[in-house]
N, C-alpha and C positions, 0 to 999 in steps of 0.2 A: 695662213701660217707663213709661207715663204712668199716674199713680195718681189723678188727679182734676183739677178746675179749681181754681186757686189764687185768681185774681181776674179781674175784668172791669174795664176802664178806660173811663171816659166823659169826653168833653169837654163841659163845660157852659158856658152863657153867663153865668151869675151864680152864683159860688161860694157866696155867703151864702144865696141862695134854695134852691139845690140841697142844701146842707148841712142846712138846716132840713127840707126834704122827706125826705131819706133818714134823718136822725137823729131829728128830733122827730116827724114824721108816721109814717114806716114803722118807727121804733124800732130802727134799726141803731146799733151802738156806735161812737162816734168814737174812732179809734185814733191818728191823727196829723194835724197840719196843718203844712204847710211852704210858705213863700213862697220862690220861686226868683227872686231879683232879676234875674239875668242873662237870664231869659226873661219877666220880668214875669208870672209864672204861679204859681198856687197848685196844690198837690197835697194833697188831703185823702183820707185812708184811713178807710173805715168798714167795720165787720165785721158780718156777718149772724150770727144765732143759731147757725148750724152751723159757724162759723169761717171761712167763705169771705169774701172781701173785694171791695169795690168801691173803685176809685181814681177820684176826681173831679178832673179837671184843668180849669183855666181858662187860656185863651190869648187874647191880644188879637186882635180881628178874625177869629176863627175863623168859617168859613161855617156857615150854618144846615144842619141835617140834611135831606136830601131825604126826603120821606115818601110822598106819594101822587102818581102811582102808586109802588108800592114799588120802591126802588132795590136793586141788588145790594149785598150786605154783610150786616151784622147786621140781622136782621129784627125781633127783639124779645128782651127779657130776661125770663125766667119765674121767678117766685118760688113756692115751694111753701108750702102752708098746710094746716092740718087742718080749719078751719071757714071756708069761703069767705064765708058769710053774715055772720059776725062781722067779718071783715076789710073787706068791702064797706061795712058799716055804719060802721066806723071811718073809712074813706076819705071816705064821704059827709058825715060830721060835720066833716071837714076840707075840705069843698067840692071834693072830687075826684070827678069823674064816672067811672062804670064802665059798660061796655057790658053788655047783658043777659047773664046766665049762659047758657053753651052747654054741651052735652055732647059730649065727644070720641067720635066714632063708633067708634073702635077700642078705647080703654081704658075708656070709659063714665065717665071722670072729668069733674067739673064744672070749668069755667074761665071767666075773663072777662079783658078787657083794660082798662087805664087808661093814662094818660100821665104822665111826669115833667114838671117845669116847662119843659123844652125840647122837649116833644112826643115824646120817645123812647117807643115803645110798650112797656109793661110788662104782663106776664101774671100773673094769680093762677091757680095750678093746685092744686086740692084733692086731697090724697092720701087715697085711701080706705083705711080700716082693714080689712084682710082677715083 
């Protein structure tokens, strides 16, 4: 029935800043940018290396995301990588702070968290080669 995740949609406070973060810093491919005048809203589509997509939306006066304590709803968005140390180094060079690397007690995989420009928690999850 369901064959996979097609996209994840994010509402951002500053479309230019978020587009820079996801395209220039994280390296996702810009697919489309559309301004919707009737909503005074941008919709920007970016594509991850595996073909999955993020939709970035801007809406005037959208409320800030509740964070701590954690609210119900999306907890975080996790990105897989093959070399977490290399990705962390790249993020730090772009002045993005990462939490210390942790080990998943069940899978033994290494992971860490960082945030997008609006404070959305993002996870890096290192795929181990078996």
